[in-house]
C-alpha positions in Angstrom: 27.1 -2.2 40.4 25.0 0.9 39.6 22.8 -0.8 37.0 20.7 1.1 34.4 18.2 3.3 36.2 15.7 3.8 34.9 15.7 1.5 31.9 15.3 3.5 28.7 12.8 2.5 26.1 14.5 1.7 22.7 13.3 5.0 21.0 14.9 6.9 24.0 18.2 4.8 24.1 18.7 5.3 20.3 17.5 8.9 20.2 14.4 8.2 18.0 12.0 9.8 20.4 13.3 13.2 19.4 14.6 12.4 15.9 13.7 10.8 12.7 12.1 7.4 12.8 14.2 4.6 11.6 13.4 1.9 9.0 11.0 -0.7 10.7 13.6 -3.5 10.3 16.4 -1.4 11.9 13.9 -0.6 14.8 13.2 -4.3 15.3 17.0 -5.1 15.4 17.6 -2.2 17.8 14.9 -3.4 20.1 16.3 -7.0 20.0 19.8 -5.7 20.6 18.8 -3.7 23.5 17.0 -6.5 25.2 19.7 -9.0 24.5 22.4 -6.7 25.9 20.4 -6.2 29.0 19.9 -10.0 29.5 23.7 -10.3 29.3 24.4 -7.4 31.5 22.2 -8.7 34.2 24.3 -11.9 34.4 27.5 -10.0 34.3 26.2 -7.7 37.1 25.3 -10.6 39.2 28.6 -12.2 38.7 30.4 -9.0 39.6 28.5 -8.8 42.9 30.2 -12.0 44.1 33.6 -10.3 44.4 37.2 -11.2 43.3 37.9 -15.0 43.3 34.2 -16.0 43.8 33.3 -16.6 40.1 33.2 -20.2 39.0 34.6 -21.9 36.0 37.6 -19.6 35.6 40.1 -20.8 32.8 42.2 -19.7 30.0 42.1 -19.8 26.1 45.0 -19.1 23.9 47.5 -18.2 26.7 47.7 -18.1 30.4 46.5 -14.4 30.3 43.5 -14.9 28.2 40.8 -15.6 30.7 37.3 -16.9 30.6 34.8 -17.8 33.1 31.3 -19.2 33.6 29.9 -15.7 33.7 31.3 -15.2 30.1 29.4 -18.4 29.1 26.2 -17.7 31.0 26.0 -14.1 29.7 26.5 -15.4 26.1 23.8 -17.9 26.7 21.4 -15.2 28.0 22.1 -13.1 24.9 21.7 -15.9 22.5 18.4 -17.0 24.1 16.8 -13.5 23.6 18.0 -13.3 19.9 16.9 -16.8 19.1 13.3 -16.0 20.6 13.2 -12.5 18.8 15.0 -13.3 15.6 15.0 -17.0 15.1 16.2 -16.9 11.4 19.4 -14.7 12.0 22.9 -15.8 12.3 24.9 -15.4 15.3 28.8 -15.3 16.2 29.6 -15.2 19.9 33.2 -14.9 21.4 32.5 -18.1 23.6 31.6 -20.4 20.8 27.9 -19.9 20.1 27.5 -19.9 16.4 24.6 -20.5 14.1 24.0 -19.8 10.3 21.2 -17.6 9.4 18.8 -17.2 6.4 17.8 -13.6 6.8 20.9 -11.6 5.9 21.3 -10.6 9.5 24.2 -11.8 11.6 24.6 -10.9 15.5 28.1 -10.5 16.8 28.2 -10.8 20.4 31.0 -10.2 23.0 29.1 -11.4 26.3 31.9 -9.9 28.4 34.4 -7.6 27.0 37.1 -7.0 29.7 37.0 -10.5 31.4 40.4 -9.9 33.3 39.1 -6.6 34.7 35.8 -8.3 35.7 37.6 -11.1 37.5 39.7 -8.6 39.4 36.8 -6.4 40.3 38.1 -3.5 38.0 35.0 -1.7 36.9 35.9 -1.6 33.2 34.0 -4.4 31.4 30.8 -4.6 29.3 28.4 -6.5 27.1 28.5 -5.9 23.3 25.9 -6.7 20.9 25.9 -5.9 17.2 23.6 -6.7 14.2 25.0 -6.9 10.8 22.8 -6.7 7.7 24.4 -8.2 4.5 27.8 -7.8 6.1 27.5 -4.2 7.3 27.0 -3.2 11.0 23.5 -1.7 11.3 22.9 -1.6 14.9 25.2 -1.6 18.1 24.4 -1.7 21.8 27.2 -1.8 24.5 26.2 -1.8 28.2 28.6 -0.9 31.1 26.9 -2.4 34.0 29.4 -0.8 36.5 28.3 2.7 35.6 24.8 2.1 34.3 25.8 3.4 30.9 24.0 2.3 27.7 25.7 3.1 24.4 23.6 2.7 21.3 23.8 3.5 17.7 22.0 2.7 14.4 23.6 3.5 11.0 22.6 6.9 9.9 21.1 7.7 13.2 23.9 8.9 15.3 25.3 7.5 18.6 23.8 8.0 22.0 24.8 7.5 25.8 21.7 6.9 28.0 19.7 8.7 25.4 21.9 11.7 24.9 23.6 12.3 21.7 27.4 11.7 21.5 29.7 13.7 19.4 33.4 13.3 19.0 35.1 16.7 19.8 36.6 18.5 16.9 39.3 21.1 17.2 40.1 20.2 20.8 43.5 18.4 20.4 46.4 18.2 18.2 48.5 15.0 18.2 50.9 16.3 20.9 47.9 17.0 23.2 45.9 14.0 22.3 44.9 11.4 24.9 45.3 8.0 23.1 43.8 4.5 24.2 45.1 1.3 23.1 45.1 -2.5 24.1 47.7 -5.3 24.1 47.3 -9.0 22.9 47.9 -12.1 25.0 51.0 -13.7 23.4 54.3 -12.7 25.0 56.1 -11.9 21.7 53.2 -9.6 20.6 52.8 -7.8 23.9 56.6 -7.0 23.8 56.2 -5.6 20.3 53.2 -3.6 21.4 54.9 -2.2 24.3 57.8 -1.0 22.1 55.2 0.8 19.9 53.7 2.5 22.9 57.1 3.4 24.2 57.7 5.3 20.8 54.4 6.9 20.6 54.0 8.2 24.3 56.5 11.0 24.1 54.7 12.3 21.1 51.1 12.5 22.6 49.6 13.8 25.7 49.5 10.2 27.2 48.3 6.8 26.7 45.5 4.8 28.4 45.1 1.0 28.4 42.0 0.1 30.4 41.3 -3.4 29.0 38.0 -3.3 27.0 38.1 -2.5 23.4 34.3 -2.0 23.2 34.5 0.6 25.9 37.5 2.3 24.5 35.6 2.9 21.3 32.5 4.1 23.1 34.6 6.4 25.3 36.0 7.9 22.1 32.6 8.5 21.0 31.9 10.6 24.2 35.2 12.5 23.9 36.8 10.7 26.9 39.7 9.9 24.5 40.9 11.7 21.3 42.0 8.5 19.6 42.4 4.7 19.8 44.4 2.1 18.2 44.9 -1.7 18.6 46.2 -4.6 16.7 44.3 -7.9 16.3 40.7 -7.3 17.3 38.1 -9.7 16.6 34.6 -9.1 15.2 33.0 -9.2 18.7 35.5 -6.8 20.1 34.9 -4.2 17.3 31.4 -4.5 15.8 29.2 -2.4 18.2 31.9 0.0 19.5 33.1 0.8 16.0 29.6 1.7 14.8 29.0 3.9 18.0 32.4 5.7 17.5 31.6 6.3 13.6 28.1 7.4 14.3 29.6 10.0 16.8 31.8 11.5 14.1 35.0 9.5 14.5 37.0 8.1 11.6 37.4 4.3 12.1 39.4 2.2 9.8 41.3 -1.1 9.8 44.8 -0.1 8.6 47.6 -2.6 7.5 47.8 -5.9 9.4 44.5 -5.7 11.5 45.3 -2.5 13.3 42.1 -0.7 14.1 42.6 3.2 14.1 40.0 5.5 15.4 40.2 9.2 15.9 38.5 12.5 15.4 38.8 13.4 11.7 41.5 15.9 12.0 43.7 13.6 14.1 43.2 10.4 12.1 46.0 11.0 9.4 48.5 12.3 11.9 48.0 9.4 14.1 48.1 6.9 11.4 51.4 8.3 10.2 52.7 8.2 13.8 51.8 4.6 14.0 53.5 3.8 10.7 56.7 5.5 12.1 56.4 3.6 15.2 56.1 0.2 13.6 52.5 -0.5 14.8 51.8 -2.2 11.4 54.7 -4.6 11.6 53.4 -7.4 13.8 56.1 -10.1 14.6 55.7 -13.5 13.0 53.8 -16.1 15.1 50.5 -17.9 15.4 47.9 -15.6 13.9 44.4 -15.1 15.2 41.7 -16.7 13.1 40.3 -14.8 10.2 37.6 -12.4 11.1 35.1 -14.2 9.2 35.9 -17.4 11.1 36.1 -16.0 14.6 39.1 -16.5 16.7 40.9 -14.9 19.8 43.2 -12.0 19.3 43.4 -9.0 21.4 41.2 -7.3 24.0 40.6 -8.8 27.4 
């Protein structure tokens, strides 16, 4: 685990040290988000250091492939404790069940360990994701990748940054046939079969497809130009909130299209990718148990 060295001040992580100062409320939210994400990342890094098979409390949720562990729960508790101390009146929605109403118009949306399966198999592709919504719109997002020591941060209207350096989605680099596209799969067998069929139709028409197992990092990697585009069906709020803001602030077009399909791409690739996804059947999910509505939480895609 590389860790974040040296730890960035909030103004540096969000790029405010060399740019316009934010609204004071946004600055407060950004500072709390960064502190909370670091608290969760510390728990995750300690758990990862134990190695494969050494993490306690491993179980499953909606299927035998939807995994959870004590590290997920402990990281969520660490994030929640920071936010309760810093912002006691705010609401909170966490993947592992932490939920509280708020009175301030601010709601925190937390994935304490996005990429749990990767984490449990010591595959270094997992992260902590913390976002603040203000009156229903994501205002601040932080994603920390403890394996690489990467801190992704964005505030609405202030751009996206990786370890304090501005991120910008490349434009003019790729057409659809040369685009590197990321995706993810759900947990139920019938949905995975459908998603595999969609991927099989798409892969001859793009450069290649990557499936690395963390939706939050997929969106962040798009922001830095490591991918050209990304799509996935059935994400939940905690999978999406921080990463979507980071990608959008880096210049990506990010939309929910059709039946809960998140599509993200550079502006010139968005429409061609959306059309290809329609052709491939990506918006025609098979019937079956549906994930809970976004407003109510639930467990859909992303590991």
